[in-house]
mmCIF file of the N, C-alpha and C atoms, coordinates in Angstrom:
data_MODEL
# 
_entry.id   MODEL 
# 
loop_
_atom_site.group_PDB 
_atom_site.id 
_atom_site.type_symbol 
_atom_site.label_atom_id 
_atom_site.label_alt_id 
_atom_site.label_comp_id 
_atom_site.label_asym_id 
_atom_site.label_entity_id 
_atom_site.label_seq_id 
_atom_site.pdbx_PDB_ins_code 
_atom_site.Cartn_x 
_atom_site.Cartn_y 
_atom_site.Cartn_z 
_atom_site.occupancy 
_atom_site.B_iso_or_equiv 
_atom_site.pdbx_formal_charge 
_atom_site.auth_seq_id 
_atom_site.auth_comp_id 
_atom_site.auth_asym_id 
_atom_site.auth_atom_id 
_atom_site.pdbx_PDB_model_num 
ATOM 1   N N  . UNK A 1 1  ? 189.730 -52.825 221.111 1.00 0.00 ? 1  UNK A N  1 
ATOM 2   C CA . UNK A 1 1  ? 189.333 -51.773 221.959 1.00 0.00 ? 1  UNK A CA 1 
ATOM 3   C C  . UNK A 1 1  ? 189.209 -51.016 223.521 1.00 0.00 ? 1  UNK A C  1 
ATOM 4   N N  . UNK A 1 2  ? 188.449 -51.710 223.161 1.00 0.00 ? 2  UNK A N  1 
ATOM 5   C CA . UNK A 1 2  ? 187.357 -51.122 224.575 1.00 0.00 ? 2  UNK A CA 1 
ATOM 6   C C  . UNK A 1 2  ? 186.878 -52.550 225.319 1.00 0.00 ? 2  UNK A C  1 
ATOM 7   N N  . UNK A 1 3  ? 187.649 -52.503 226.582 1.00 0.00 ? 3  UNK A N  1 
ATOM 8   C CA . UNK A 1 3  ? 186.742 -53.414 227.123 1.00 0.00 ? 3  UNK A CA 1 
ATOM 9   C C  . UNK A 1 3  ? 185.754 -53.112 228.598 1.00 0.00 ? 3  UNK A C  1 
ATOM 10  N N  . UNK A 1 4  ? 186.004 -53.165 229.495 1.00 0.00 ? 4  UNK A N  1 
ATOM 11  C CA . UNK A 1 4  ? 184.740 -53.193 230.548 1.00 0.00 ? 4  UNK A CA 1 
ATOM 12  C C  . UNK A 1 4  ? 186.102 -53.299 231.929 1.00 0.00 ? 4  UNK A C  1 
ATOM 13  N N  . UNK A 1 5  ? 186.214 -52.660 232.315 1.00 0.00 ? 5  UNK A N  1 
ATOM 14  C CA . UNK A 1 5  ? 187.338 -52.195 233.258 1.00 0.00 ? 5  UNK A CA 1 
ATOM 15  C C  . UNK A 1 5  ? 188.922 -51.183 233.352 1.00 0.00 ? 5  UNK A C  1 
ATOM 16  N N  . UNK A 1 6  ? 188.903 -50.962 231.926 1.00 0.00 ? 6  UNK A N  1 
ATOM 17  C CA . UNK A 1 6  ? 189.934 -49.847 230.709 1.00 0.00 ? 6  UNK A CA 1 
ATOM 18  C C  . UNK A 1 6  ? 189.868 -48.713 231.875 1.00 0.00 ? 6  UNK A C  1 
ATOM 19  N N  . UNK A 1 7  ? 188.886 -48.131 232.473 1.00 0.00 ? 7  UNK A N  1 
ATOM 20  C CA . UNK A 1 7  ? 188.531 -46.708 232.927 1.00 0.00 ? 7  UNK A CA 1 
ATOM 21  C C  . UNK A 1 7  ? 187.269 -46.410 232.235 1.00 0.00 ? 7  UNK A C  1 
ATOM 22  N N  . UNK A 1 8  ? 187.296 -45.669 232.718 1.00 0.00 ? 8  UNK A N  1 
ATOM 23  C CA . UNK A 1 8  ? 185.856 -44.966 232.002 1.00 0.00 ? 8  UNK A CA 1 
ATOM 24  C C  . UNK A 1 8  ? 186.012 -43.264 232.038 1.00 0.00 ? 8  UNK A C  1 
ATOM 25  N N  . UNK A 1 9  ? 185.291 -42.995 231.397 1.00 0.00 ? 9  UNK A N  1 
ATOM 26  C CA . UNK A 1 9  ? 185.246 -41.161 231.347 1.00 0.00 ? 9  UNK A CA 1 
ATOM 27  C C  . UNK A 1 9  ? 185.092 -40.858 230.439 1.00 0.00 ? 9  UNK A C  1 
ATOM 28  N N  . UNK A 1 10 ? 185.560 -39.558 229.258 1.00 0.00 ? 10 UNK A N  1 
ATOM 29  C CA . UNK A 1 10 ? 186.059 -39.221 228.029 1.00 0.00 ? 10 UNK A CA 1 
ATOM 30  C C  . UNK A 1 10 ? 187.167 -38.361 227.942 1.00 0.00 ? 10 UNK A C  1 
ATOM 31  N N  . UNK A 1 11 ? 188.058 -38.902 228.728 1.00 0.00 ? 11 UNK A N  1 
ATOM 32  C CA . UNK A 1 11 ? 189.235 -37.690 228.840 1.00 0.00 ? 11 UNK A CA 1 
ATOM 33  C C  . UNK A 1 11 ? 190.262 -38.880 228.226 1.00 0.00 ? 11 UNK A C  1 
ATOM 34  N N  . UNK A 1 12 ? 190.031 -39.408 227.480 1.00 0.00 ? 12 UNK A N  1 
ATOM 35  C CA . UNK A 1 12 ? 191.238 -39.819 226.505 1.00 0.00 ? 12 UNK A CA 1 
ATOM 36  C C  . UNK A 1 12 ? 192.627 -40.821 226.677 1.00 0.00 ? 12 UNK A C  1 
ATOM 37  N N  . UNK A 1 13 ? 192.632 -40.545 228.091 1.00 0.00 ? 13 UNK A N  1 
ATOM 38  C CA . UNK A 1 13 ? 193.687 -41.090 229.117 1.00 0.00 ? 13 UNK A CA 1 
ATOM 39  C C  . UNK A 1 13 ? 193.210 -42.051 229.988 1.00 0.00 ? 13 UNK A C  1 
ATOM 40  N N  . UNK A 1 14 ? 192.938 -43.267 229.052 1.00 0.00 ? 14 UNK A N  1 
ATOM 41  C CA . UNK A 1 14 ? 192.521 -44.960 229.843 1.00 0.00 ? 14 UNK A CA 1 
ATOM 42  C C  . UNK A 1 14 ? 193.575 -45.699 229.958 1.00 0.00 ? 14 UNK A C  1 
ATOM 43  N N  . UNK A 1 15 ? 193.458 -46.505 230.784 1.00 0.00 ? 15 UNK A N  1 
ATOM 44  C CA . UNK A 1 15 ? 194.090 -47.580 230.126 1.00 0.00 ? 15 UNK A CA 1 
ATOM 45  C C  . UNK A 1 15 ? 194.128 -48.576 229.542 1.00 0.00 ? 15 UNK A C  1 
ATOM 46  N N  . UNK A 1 16 ? 195.453 -48.921 228.883 1.00 0.00 ? 16 UNK A N  1 
ATOM 47  C CA . UNK A 1 16 ? 195.142 -50.152 227.780 1.00 0.00 ? 16 UNK A CA 1 
ATOM 48  C C  . UNK A 1 16 ? 195.295 -49.765 225.570 1.00 0.00 ? 16 UNK A C  1 
ATOM 49  N N  . UNK A 1 17 ? 194.234 -49.868 225.232 1.00 0.00 ? 17 UNK A N  1 
ATOM 50  C CA . UNK A 1 17 ? 194.954 -48.624 223.753 1.00 0.00 ? 17 UNK A CA 1 
ATOM 51  C C  . UNK A 1 17 ? 194.700 -47.615 223.668 1.00 0.00 ? 17 UNK A C  1 
ATOM 52  N N  . UNK A 1 18 ? 195.862 -46.885 224.032 1.00 0.00 ? 18 UNK A N  1 
ATOM 53  C CA . UNK A 1 18 ? 195.329 -45.613 223.193 1.00 0.00 ? 18 UNK A CA 1 
ATOM 54  C C  . UNK A 1 18 ? 195.066 -45.361 221.814 1.00 0.00 ? 18 UNK A C  1 
ATOM 55  N N  . UNK A 1 19 ? 196.305 -45.615 220.858 1.00 0.00 ? 19 UNK A N  1 
ATOM 56  C CA . UNK A 1 19 ? 195.733 -44.764 219.248 1.00 0.00 ? 19 UNK A CA 1 
ATOM 57  C C  . UNK A 1 19 ? 196.234 -45.592 218.924 1.00 0.00 ? 19 UNK A C  1 
ATOM 58  N N  . UNK A 1 20 ? 195.495 -45.177 217.153 1.00 0.00 ? 20 UNK A N  1 
ATOM 59  C CA . UNK A 1 20 ? 196.699 -46.085 216.604 1.00 0.00 ? 20 UNK A CA 1 
ATOM 60  C C  . UNK A 1 20 ? 197.993 -44.850 215.629 1.00 0.00 ? 20 UNK A C  1 
ATOM 61  N N  . UNK A 1 21 ? 198.701 -45.390 214.540 1.00 0.00 ? 21 UNK A N  1 
ATOM 62  C CA . UNK A 1 21 ? 199.743 -44.188 214.237 1.00 0.00 ? 21 UNK A CA 1 
ATOM 63  C C  . UNK A 1 21 ? 200.026 -44.248 213.422 1.00 0.00 ? 21 UNK A C  1 
ATOM 64  N N  . UNK A 1 22 ? 199.933 -44.075 212.246 1.00 0.00 ? 22 UNK A N  1 
ATOM 65  C CA . UNK A 1 22 ? 200.066 -44.283 210.917 1.00 0.00 ? 22 UNK A CA 1 
ATOM 66  C C  . UNK A 1 22 ? 201.230 -42.967 210.560 1.00 0.00 ? 22 UNK A C  1 
ATOM 67  N N  . UNK A 1 23 ? 202.526 -43.285 209.910 1.00 0.00 ? 23 UNK A N  1 
ATOM 68  C CA . UNK A 1 23 ? 203.256 -41.945 208.660 1.00 0.00 ? 23 UNK A CA 1 
ATOM 69  C C  . UNK A 1 23 ? 203.052 -42.145 207.321 1.00 0.00 ? 23 UNK A C  1 
ATOM 70  N N  . UNK A 1 24 ? 202.333 -41.519 207.317 1.00 0.00 ? 24 UNK A N  1 
ATOM 71  C CA . UNK A 1 24 ? 202.145 -41.427 205.493 1.00 0.00 ? 24 UNK A CA 1 
ATOM 72  C C  . UNK A 1 24 ? 203.373 -40.675 205.465 1.00 0.00 ? 24 UNK A C  1 
ATOM 73  N N  . UNK A 1 25 ? 204.325 -39.528 205.994 1.00 0.00 ? 25 UNK A N  1 
ATOM 74  C CA . UNK A 1 25 ? 204.755 -39.416 205.406 1.00 0.00 ? 25 UNK A CA 1 
ATOM 75  C C  . UNK A 1 25 ? 206.134 -38.161 204.874 1.00 0.00 ? 25 UNK A C  1 
ATOM 76  N N  . UNK A 1 26 ? 204.791 -37.057 204.675 1.00 0.00 ? 26 UNK A N  1 
ATOM 77  C CA . UNK A 1 26 ? 205.163 -35.698 204.288 1.00 0.00 ? 26 UNK A CA 1 
ATOM 78  C C  . UNK A 1 26 ? 203.591 -34.985 204.626 1.00 0.00 ? 26 UNK A C  1 
ATOM 79  N N  . UNK A 1 27 ? 204.062 -33.736 205.534 1.00 0.00 ? 27 UNK A N  1 
ATOM 80  C CA . UNK A 1 27 ? 203.465 -32.870 205.910 1.00 0.00 ? 27 UNK A CA 1 
ATOM 81  C C  . UNK A 1 27 ? 202.313 -33.188 204.122 1.00 0.00 ? 27 UNK A C  1 
ATOM 82  N N  . UNK A 1 28 ? 202.325 -32.514 203.823 1.00 0.00 ? 28 UNK A N  1 
ATOM 83  C CA . UNK A 1 28 ? 201.394 -32.807 202.945 1.00 0.00 ? 28 UNK A CA 1 
ATOM 84  C C  . UNK A 1 28 ? 200.765 -33.637 202.322 1.00 0.00 ? 28 UNK A C  1 
ATOM 85  N N  . UNK A 1 29 ? 200.674 -35.041 202.239 1.00 0.00 ? 29 UNK A N  1 
ATOM 86  C CA . UNK A 1 29 ? 200.244 -35.990 202.454 1.00 0.00 ? 29 UNK A CA 1 
ATOM 87  C C  . UNK A 1 29 ? 199.020 -36.199 203.708 1.00 0.00 ? 29 UNK A C  1 
ATOM 88  N N  . UNK A 1 30 ? 199.972 -35.588 204.824 1.00 0.00 ? 30 UNK A N  1 
ATOM 89  C CA . UNK A 1 30 ? 198.838 -35.675 205.949 1.00 0.00 ? 30 UNK A CA 1 
ATOM 90  C C  . UNK A 1 30 ? 197.596 -34.664 205.708 1.00 0.00 ? 30 UNK A C  1 
ATOM 91  N N  . UNK A 1 31 ? 197.866 -33.567 205.270 1.00 0.00 ? 31 UNK A N  1 
ATOM 92  C CA . UNK A 1 31 ? 196.830 -32.931 204.853 1.00 0.00 ? 31 UNK A CA 1 
ATOM 93  C C  . UNK A 1 31 ? 195.307 -33.617 203.518 1.00 0.00 ? 31 UNK A C  1 
ATOM 94  N N  . UNK A 1 32 ? 195.754 -33.846 203.042 1.00 0.00 ? 32 UNK A N  1 
ATOM 95  C CA . UNK A 1 32 ? 195.632 -34.159 201.634 1.00 0.00 ? 32 UNK A CA 1 
ATOM 96  C C  . UNK A 1 32 ? 195.064 -34.897 202.433 1.00 0.00 ? 32 UNK A C  1 
ATOM 97  N N  . UNK A 1 33 ? 194.943 -36.718 203.820 1.00 0.00 ? 33 UNK A N  1 
ATOM 98  C CA . UNK A 1 33 ? 194.471 -36.944 204.006 1.00 0.00 ? 33 UNK A CA 1 
ATOM 99  C C  . UNK A 1 33 ? 193.273 -36.772 205.017 1.00 0.00 ? 33 UNK A C  1 
ATOM 100 N N  . UNK A 1 34 ? 193.411 -35.867 205.630 1.00 0.00 ? 34 UNK A N  1 
ATOM 101 C CA . UNK A 1 34 ? 192.967 -34.803 206.672 1.00 0.00 ? 34 UNK A CA 1 
ATOM 102 C C  . UNK A 1 34 ? 191.848 -34.431 205.547 1.00 0.00 ? 34 UNK A C  1 
ATOM 103 N N  . UNK A 1 35 ? 191.880 -34.009 204.517 1.00 0.00 ? 35 UNK A N  1 
ATOM 104 C CA . UNK A 1 35 ? 191.104 -33.046 203.785 1.00 0.00 ? 35 UNK A CA 1 
ATOM 105 C C  . UNK A 1 35 ? 190.026 -34.452 203.040 1.00 0.00 ? 35 UNK A C  1 
ATOM 106 N N  . UNK A 1 36 ? 190.609 -35.852 202.546 1.00 0.00 ? 36 UNK A N  1 
ATOM 107 C CA . UNK A 1 36 ? 189.876 -36.931 202.331 1.00 0.00 ? 36 UNK A CA 1 
ATOM 108 C C  . UNK A 1 36 ? 188.806 -37.425 203.294 1.00 0.00 ? 36 UNK A C  1 
ATOM 109 N N  . UNK A 1 37 ? 189.495 -37.087 204.305 1.00 0.00 ? 37 UNK A N  1 
ATOM 110 C CA . UNK A 1 37 ? 188.302 -37.590 205.066 1.00 0.00 ? 37 UNK A CA 1 
ATOM 111 C C  . UNK A 1 37 ? 187.838 -36.635 205.446 1.00 0.00 ? 37 UNK A C  1 
ATOM 112 N N  . UNK A 1 38 ? 187.745 -35.703 205.957 1.00 0.00 ? 38 UNK A N  1 
ATOM 113 C CA . UNK A 1 38 ? 186.479 -34.464 206.676 1.00 0.00 ? 38 UNK A CA 1 
ATOM 114 C C  . UNK A 1 38 ? 185.404 -34.432 205.212 1.00 0.00 ? 38 UNK A C  1 
ATOM 115 N N  . UNK A 1 39 ? 186.188 -34.745 204.026 1.00 0.00 ? 39 UNK A N  1 
ATOM 116 C CA . UNK A 1 39 ? 184.690 -34.749 203.006 1.00 0.00 ? 39 UNK A CA 1 
ATOM 117 C C  . UNK A 1 39 ? 183.948 -35.895 202.481 1.00 0.00 ? 39 UNK A C  1 
ATOM 118 N N  . UNK A 1 40 ? 184.775 -36.763 203.635 1.00 0.00 ? 40 UNK A N  1 
ATOM 119 C CA . UNK A 1 40 ? 183.811 -38.405 203.714 1.00 0.00 ? 40 UNK A CA 1 
ATOM 120 C C  . UNK A 1 40 ? 183.218 -38.375 204.875 1.00 0.00 ? 40 UNK A C  1 
ATOM 121 N N  . UNK A 1 41 ? 183.407 -37.607 205.181 1.00 0.00 ? 41 UNK A N  1 
ATOM 122 C CA . UNK A 1 41 ? 181.926 -37.610 207.063 1.00 0.00 ? 41 UNK A CA 1 
ATOM 123 C C  . UNK A 1 41 ? 183.171 -37.975 207.728 1.00 0.00 ? 41 UNK A C  1 
ATOM 124 N N  . UNK A 1 42 ? 183.905 -38.437 207.925 1.00 0.00 ? 42 UNK A N  1 
ATOM 125 C CA . UNK A 1 42 ? 184.831 -38.983 209.476 1.00 0.00 ? 42 UNK A CA 1 
ATOM 126 C C  . UNK A 1 42 ? 184.893 -37.973 209.755 1.00 0.00 ? 42 UNK A C  1 
ATOM 127 N N  . UNK A 1 43 ? 185.348 -37.918 211.735 1.00 0.00 ? 43 UNK A N  1 
ATOM 128 C CA . UNK A 1 43 ? 185.626 -37.192 212.398 1.00 0.00 ? 43 UNK A CA 1 
ATOM 129 C C  . UNK A 1 43 ? 186.931 -36.983 212.434 1.00 0.00 ? 43 UNK A C  1 
ATOM 130 N N  . UNK A 1 44 ? 187.320 -35.950 212.585 1.00 0.00 ? 44 UNK A N  1 
ATOM 131 C CA . UNK A 1 44 ? 188.341 -34.965 212.208 1.00 0.00 ? 44 UNK A CA 1 
ATOM 132 C C  . UNK A 1 44 ? 188.835 -33.957 213.771 1.00 0.00 ? 44 UNK A C  1 
ATOM 133 N N  . UNK A 1 45 ? 189.470 -35.260 214.634 1.00 0.00 ? 45 UNK A N  1 
ATOM 134 C CA . UNK A 1 45 ? 189.366 -33.488 215.916 1.00 0.00 ? 45 UNK A CA 1 
ATOM 135 C C  . UNK A 1 45 ? 190.436 -32.995 216.133 1.00 0.00 ? 45 UNK A C  1 
ATOM 136 N N  . UNK A 1 46 ? 191.248 -33.072 215.591 1.00 0.00 ? 46 UNK A N  1 
ATOM 137 C CA . UNK A 1 46 ? 192.378 -31.780 215.449 1.00 0.00 ? 46 UNK A CA 1 
ATOM 138 C C  . UNK A 1 46 ? 193.242 -32.278 214.398 1.00 0.00 ? 46 UNK A C  1 
ATOM 139 N N  . UNK A 1 47 ? 192.714 -31.363 213.800 1.00 0.00 ? 47 UNK A N  1 
ATOM 140 C CA . UNK A 1 47 ? 193.165 -30.525 212.160 1.00 0.00 ? 47 UNK A CA 1 
ATOM 141 C C  . UNK A 1 47 ? 194.896 -31.073 212.324 1.00 0.00 ? 47 UNK A C  1 
ATOM 142 N N  . UNK A 1 48 ? 195.639 -30.771 210.996 1.00 0.00 ? 48 UNK A N  1 
ATOM 143 C CA . UNK A 1 48 ? 196.799 -31.077 211.270 1.00 0.00 ? 48 UNK A CA 1 
ATOM 144 C C  . UNK A 1 48 ? 197.426 -30.074 211.812 1.00 0.00 ? 48 UNK A C  1 
ATOM 145 N N  . UNK A 1 49 ? 198.420 -30.097 212.212 1.00 0.00 ? 49 UNK A N  1 
ATOM 146 C CA . UNK A 1 49 ? 199.271 -29.461 213.007 1.00 0.00 ? 49 UNK A CA 1 
ATOM 147 C C  . UNK A 1 49 ? 200.236 -29.882 213.981 1.00 0.00 ? 49 UNK A C  1 
ATOM 148 N N  . UNK A 1 50 ? 201.864 -28.426 213.890 1.00 0.00 ? 50 UNK A N  1 
ATOM 149 C CA . UNK A 1 50 ? 202.813 -29.213 214.428 1.00 0.00 ? 50 UNK A CA 1 
ATOM 150 C C  . UNK A 1 50 ? 202.960 -29.337 215.825 1.00 0.00 ? 50 UNK A C  1 
ATOM 151 N N  . UNK A 1 51 ? 202.958 -30.715 216.715 1.00 0.00 ? 51 UNK A N  1 
ATOM 152 C CA . UNK A 1 51 ? 202.805 -30.648 217.461 1.00 0.00 ? 51 UNK A CA 1 
ATOM 153 C C  . UNK A 1 51 ? 204.269 -29.650 218.470 1.00 0.00 ? 51 UNK A C  1 
ATOM 154 N N  . UNK A 1 52 ? 204.124 -29.989 219.683 1.00 0.00 ? 52 UNK A N  1 
ATOM 155 C CA . UNK A 1 52 ? 205.439 -29.733 220.888 1.00 0.00 ? 52 UNK A CA 1 
ATOM 156 C C  . UNK A 1 52 ? 206.479 -30.632 220.714 1.00 0.00 ? 52 UNK A C  1 
ATOM 157 N N  . UNK A 1 53 ? 205.967 -31.909 219.916 1.00 0.00 ? 53 UNK A N  1 
ATOM 158 C CA . UNK A 1 53 ? 207.243 -32.833 220.112 1.00 0.00 ? 53 UNK A CA 1 
ATOM 159 C C  . UNK A 1 53 ? 208.055 -32.944 219.174 1.00 0.00 ? 53 UNK A C  1 
ATOM 160 N N  . UNK A 1 54 ? 207.352 -32.015 218.102 1.00 0.00 ? 54 UNK A N  1 
ATOM 161 C CA . UNK A 1 54 ? 207.833 -31.829 216.624 1.00 0.00 ? 54 UNK A CA 1 
ATOM 162 C C  . UNK A 1 54 ? 206.460 -32.781 215.916 1.00 0.00 ? 54 UNK A C  1 
ATOM 163 N N  . UNK A 1 55 ? 206.148 -33.010 215.675 1.00 0.00 ? 55 UNK A N  1 
ATOM 164 C CA . UNK A 1 55 ? 204.983 -34.281 214.641 1.00 0.00 ? 55 UNK A CA 1 
ATOM 165 C C  . UNK A 1 55 ? 204.300 -33.738 214.165 1.00 0.00 ? 55 UNK A C  1 
ATOM 166 N N  . UNK A 1 56 ? 203.684 -33.592 213.256 1.00 0.00 ? 56 UNK A N  1 
ATOM 167 C CA . UNK A 1 56 ? 203.027 -32.947 212.431 1.00 0.00 ? 56 UNK A CA 1 
ATOM 168 C C  . UNK A 1 56 ? 201.988 -33.730 212.721 1.00 0.00 ? 56 UNK A C  1 
ATOM 169 N N  . UNK A 1 57 ? 200.394 -33.804 212.258 1.00 0.00 ? 57 UNK A N  1 
ATOM 170 C CA . UNK A 1 57 ? 199.637 -34.754 212.566 1.00 0.00 ? 57 UNK A CA 1 
ATOM 171 C C  . UNK A 1 57 ? 198.270 -33.737 212.714 1.00 0.00 ? 57 UNK A C  1 
ATOM 172 N N  . UNK A 1 58 ? 197.336 -35.270 212.810 1.00 0.00 ? 58 UNK A N  1 
ATOM 173 C CA . UNK A 1 58 ? 195.875 -34.784 212.200 1.00 0.00 ? 58 UNK A CA 1 
ATOM 174 C C  . UNK A 1 58 ? 195.224 -36.357 213.295 1.00 0.00 ? 58 UNK A C  1 
ATOM 175 N N  . UNK A 1 59 ? 194.367 -35.987 214.326 1.00 0.00 ? 59 UNK A N  1 
ATOM 176 C CA . UNK A 1 59 ? 193.378 -36.415 214.382 1.00 0.00 ? 59 UNK A CA 1 
ATOM 177 C C  . UNK A 1 59 ? 192.208 -36.819 214.390 1.00 0.00 ? 59 UNK A C  1 
ATOM 178 N N  . UNK A 1 60 ? 192.150 -38.271 214.248 1.00 0.00 ? 60 UNK A N  1 
ATOM 179 C CA . UNK A 1 60 ? 190.708 -38.840 212.944 1.00 0.00 ? 60 UNK A CA 1 
ATOM 180 C C  . UNK A 1 60 ? 189.620 -40.109 214.277 1.00 0.00 ? 60 UNK A C  1 
ATOM 181 N N  . UNK A 1 61 ? 188.573 -39.890 213.723 1.00 0.00 ? 61 UNK A N  1 
ATOM 182 C CA . UNK A 1 61 ? 188.467 -40.825 214.961 1.00 0.00 ? 61 UNK A CA 1 
ATOM 183 C C  . UNK A 1 61 ? 187.428 -41.858 213.683 1.00 0.00 ? 61 UNK A C  1 
ATOM 184 N N  . UNK A 1 62 ? 188.085 -43.582 213.561 1.00 0.00 ? 62 UNK A N  1 
ATOM 185 C CA . UNK A 1 62 ? 186.956 -43.981 212.964 1.00 0.00 ? 62 UNK A CA 1 
ATOM 186 C C  . UNK A 1 62 ? 185.478 -44.166 213.814 1.00 0.00 ? 62 UNK A C  1 
ATOM 187 N N  . UNK A 1 63 ? 184.874 -44.915 212.882 1.00 0.00 ? 63 UNK A N  1 
ATOM 188 C CA . UNK A 1 63 ? 183.347 -45.708 213.338 1.00 0.00 ? 63 UNK A CA 1 
ATOM 189 C C  . UNK A 1 63 ? 183.563 -45.946 214.818 1.00 0.00 ? 63 UNK A C  1 
ATOM 190 N N  . UNK A 1 64 ? 184.077 -46.815 215.638 1.00 0.00 ? 64 UNK A N  1 
ATOM 191 C CA . UNK A 1 64 ? 183.779 -46.927 217.222 1.00 0.00 ? 64 UNK A CA 1 
ATOM 192 C C  . UNK A 1 64 ? 184.559 -45.853 217.958 1.00 0.00 ? 64 UNK A C  1 
ATOM 193 N N  . UNK A 1 65 ? 184.547 -44.403 217.153 1.00 0.00 ? 65 UNK A N  1 
ATOM 194 C CA . UNK A 1 65 ? 185.667 -43.384 217.990 1.00 0.00 ? 65 UNK A CA 1 
ATOM 195 C C  . UNK A 1 65 ? 186.361 -43.875 218.426 1.00 0.00 ? 65 UNK A C  1 
ATOM 196 N N  . UNK A 1 66 ? 187.336 -44.510 218.084 1.00 0.00 ? 66 UNK A N  1 
ATOM 197 C CA . UNK A 1 66 ? 188.304 -44.276 218.692 1.00 0.00 ? 66 UNK A CA 1 
ATOM 198 C C  . UNK A 1 66 ? 189.248 -43.554 217.397 1.00 0.00 ? 66 UNK A C  1 
ATOM 199 N N  . UNK A 1 67 ? 190.885 -43.343 218.002 1.00 0.00 ? 67 UNK A N  1 
ATOM 200 C CA . UNK A 1 67 ? 191.856 -42.138 218.534 1.00 0.00 ? 67 UNK A CA 1 
ATOM 201 C C  . UNK A 1 67 ? 192.133 -42.412 216.954 1.00 0.00 ? 67 UNK A C  1 
ATOM 202 N N  . UNK A 1 68 ? 192.542 -42.219 216.050 1.00 0.00 ? 68 UNK A N  1 
ATOM 203 C CA . UNK A 1 68 ? 193.763 -43.243 214.429 1.00 0.00 ? 68 UNK A CA 1 
ATOM 204 C C  . UNK A 1 68 ? 194.971 -41.226 214.961 1.00 0.00 ? 68 UNK A C  1 
ATOM 205 N N  . UNK A 1 69 ? 196.082 -41.437 214.912 1.00 0.00 ? 69 UNK A N  1 
ATOM 206 C CA . UNK A 1 69 ? 196.824 -40.598 214.817 1.00 0.00 ? 69 UNK A CA 1 
ATOM 207 C C  . UNK A 1 69 ? 197.189 -41.152 213.332 1.00 0.00 ? 69 UNK A C  1 
ATOM 208 N N  . UNK A 1 70 ? 197.701 -39.474 212.000 1.00 0.00 ? 70 UNK A N  1 
ATOM 209 C CA . UNK A 1 70 ? 198.046 -39.933 211.082 1.00 0.00 ? 70 UNK A CA 1 
ATOM 210 C C  . UNK A 1 70 ? 199.336 -38.434 211.562 1.00 0.00 ? 70 UNK A C  1 
ATOM 211 N N  . UNK A 1 71 ? 200.556 -38.704 211.347 1.00 0.00 ? 71 UNK A N  1 
ATOM 212 C CA . UNK A 1 71 ? 201.695 -38.685 210.911 1.00 0.00 ? 71 UNK A CA 1 
ATOM 213 C C  . UNK A 1 71 ? 202.829 -38.210 209.900 1.00 0.00 ? 71 UNK A C  1 
ATOM 214 N N  . UNK A 1 72 ? 203.266 -37.276 209.674 1.00 0.00 ? 72 UNK A N  1 
ATOM 215 C CA . UNK A 1 72 ? 204.448 -36.476 209.345 1.00 0.00 ? 72 UNK A CA 1 
ATOM 216 C C  . UNK A 1 72 ? 205.857 -36.659 210.073 1.00 0.00 ? 72 UNK A C  1 
# 
């Protein structure tokens, strides 16, 4: 998900592939996944919350630091 020339900095607003999103079906499923991943040492970048656009989401990082969005 990274290659030279896509952009620089830590602003997460680079050109290219921004993140992956997985729809888990319900807020309870997002909460459970967030808790399970955090217990396994996965970096939780944003705890489950309701966003301004109406989604219930949590953002975690994969081992390479890519953002993975879990939504309901």
